C-alpha positions in Angstrom: -22.3 16.8 -5.7 -19.3 15.5 -3.8 -16.5 14.3 -6.0 -13.0 13.0 -5.1 -9.9 15.1 -4.9 -6.3 14.0 -4.5 -3.2 15.5 -3.0 0.6 15.4 -3.4 2.4 16.2 -0.1 -0.8 18.0 0.9 -1.1 20.1 -2.3 -4.6 19.3 -3.8 -5.1 18.4 -7.4 -8.2 17.5 -9.3 -6.9 15.7 -12.4 -3.4 14.4 -12.5 0.1 14.5 -11.0 3.0 13.5 -13.3 6.8 13.2 -13.3 9.3 12.3 -16.0 8.3 12.8 -19.7 5.2 14.9 -19.1 7.0 17.3 -16.8 9.9 17.6 -19.2 7.5 18.3 -22.1 5.7 21.0 -20.2 9.1 22.5 -19.2 10.2 22.6 -22.8 6.9 24.0 -24.0 7.0 26.8 -21.5 10.4 27.9 -23.0 8.8 28.2 -26.5 7.1 31.3 -27.9 3.4 31.0 -28.9 0.7 33.6 -29.0 -2.5 31.6 -29.5 -4.2 28.3 -28.5 -3.2 26.8 -31.9 0.4 28.0 -31.2 0.3 26.3 -27.8 -0.8 23.1 -29.4 2.0 23.3 -32.0 4.5 24.0 -29.2 3.1 21.0 -27.3 3.7 18.7 -30.3 7.3 20.1 -30.7 8.0 19.6 -27.0 6.6 16.1 -27.1 8.7 15.2 -30.0 11.9 16.6 -28.4 11.1 14.7 -25.2 10.5 11.4 -27.1 13.7 11.9 -29.2 15.9 12.1 -26.0 14.1 10.2 -23.3 15.4 10.4 -19.7 14.7 7.8 -17.1 14.3 8.3 -13.3 15.2 5.6 -10.8 12.2 5.5 -8.4 10.6 3.5 -5.6 6.9 3.5 -5.7 5.2 2.1 -2.6 1.6 1.0 -3.1 0.0 -0.6 -0.1 2.4 -3.4 1.0 4.1 -3.6 -2.5 7.3 -1.7 -3.2 8.2 -1.3 -6.9 11.8 -0.2 -7.7 12.2 0.7 -11.3 13.6 3.0 -13.9 10.7 4.9 -15.5 10.4 7.4 -18.3 7.3 8.7 -16.7 4.8 8.2 -13.8 1.3 9.7 -13.9 -1.1 9.4 -10.9 -4.6 10.4 -11.6 -7.5 11.3 -9.4 -9.5 8.1 -10.2 -8.8 5.7 -13.0 -8.7 7.0 -16.5 -11.5 5.9 -18.8 -10.9 4.1 -22.1 -11.4 5.2 -25.7 -10.7 8.9 -25.1 -8.0 11.2 -24.0 -6.9 10.6 -20.4 -9.5 11.7 -17.9 -11.5 9.8 -15.3 -15.0 8.7 -16.3 -16.1 8.4 -12.7 -15.0 11.3 -10.4 -16.3 9.4 -7.4 -14.3 6.1 -7.9 -12.3 6.5 -4.7 -8.9 5.3 -6.0 -5.8 6.7 -7.6 -4.9 5.5 -11.0 -1.1 4.9 -11.1 0.5 4.6 -14.6 4.2 3.8 -14.9 5.8 4.1 -18.3 8.6 1.6 -18.8 9.1 2.4 -22.5 12.7 3.5 -23.1 13.2 3.3 -26.8 12.0 6.1 -29.1 9.7 3.9 -31.2 8.1 2.4 -28.0 7.5 5.9 -26.7 6.0 7.0 -30.0 3.7 4.0 -29.9 2.7 4.8 -26.3 2.1 8.4 -27.1 -0.2 7.5 -30.0 -2.0 4.9 -27.9 -2.6 7.6 -25.3 -4.1 9.9 -27.9 -6.5 7.2 -29.0 -7.4 6.3 -25.4 -5.8 2.9 -25.7 -2.9 3.0 -23.2 -4.2 0.0 -21.4 -3.4 -2.1 -24.5 0.3 -1.0 -24.3 2.9 -3.3 -23.1 5.0 -0.3 -22.1 2.7 1.0 -19.3 2.0 -0.7 -15.9 -1.3 0.2 -14.3 -2.0 0.1 -10.6 -4.6 1.5 -8.3 -4.6 2.5 -4.6 -5.8 5.0 -2.1 -2.2 6.1 -1.3 1.1 5.9 -3.0 4.6 7.0 -1.9 7.0 8.1 -4.6 10.7 8.2 -3.8 13.2 9.5 -6.5 16.7 8.0 -6.4 18.2 9.6 -9.5 21.3 11.8 -8.9 19.8 15.0 -10.3 19.4 17.6 -7.6 16.2 19.3 -9.0 13.1 17.5 -10.1 9.9 18.9 -11.6 6.4 17.6 -11.6 3.2 18.6 -13.3 0.0 18.9 -11.3 -3.2 19.7 -13.2 -1.1 21.1 -16.0 1.1 23.4 -13.8 4.9 22.8 -13.4 6.3 22.9 -9.9 9.4 21.8 -8.0 9.3 18.2 -6.6 10.7 16.8 -3.4 12.6 13.5 -3.4 9.7 11.9 -1.5 6.1 12.6 -2.4 3.0 11.1 -0.7 0.0 11.0 -3.1 -3.5 10.3 -1.6 -7.1 10.2 -2.7 -9.7 12.1 -0.7 -13.1 10.6 -1.5 -16.0 13.1 -1.7 -13.7 16.0 -0.6 -14.7 18.5 -3.3 -18.3 19.8 -3.8 -19.0 20.8 -7.4 -22.0 22.2 -9.2 -23.5 19.8 -11.8 -26.7 19.9 -13.9 -29.7 18.7 -11.9 -30.1 15.7 -14.2 -26.6 14.5 -13.4 -27.1 14.8 -9.6 -30.5 13.0 -9.8 -28.9 10.2 -11.9 -26.1 9.8 -9.4 -28.5 9.7 -6.5 -30.6 6.9 -8.1 
């Protein structure tokens, strides 16, 4: 079955591209010692708390179609298709043909905690601290004075350029699915 794929400056990703809080959390977690899956989960919680306790903002310009959004965000996440509701963040429809663009405008610790808990429950759409957009292409420009930036793409940390073009590629990835799923999609 052909499903969508996305890319950031030509680098493909299947799930999500993130800057800000998520990248900082992964960076902190990678510096911690853990020897098991449970240890990694505990390290993730410690890293998330450290990130929420001392939130950083990035000044960015996000161009979506003809709209240009200039903001200070604690995090931006761009998903390959819109996240579904009522569960952890992942796309319900891998063939939706659009990027889900989520901008966290929460700056206070208590607002970040509320947003984090809402995300765990799959209720980020209810949060007043996240702006949700969709498009087939987005251009992200970072204006903050820091010289080095990091991003997370499908869980992996990498260096980020000051300008990143994120695009959706409908039907670009062929995946194996159970026959019943392929027949249901064809119907």
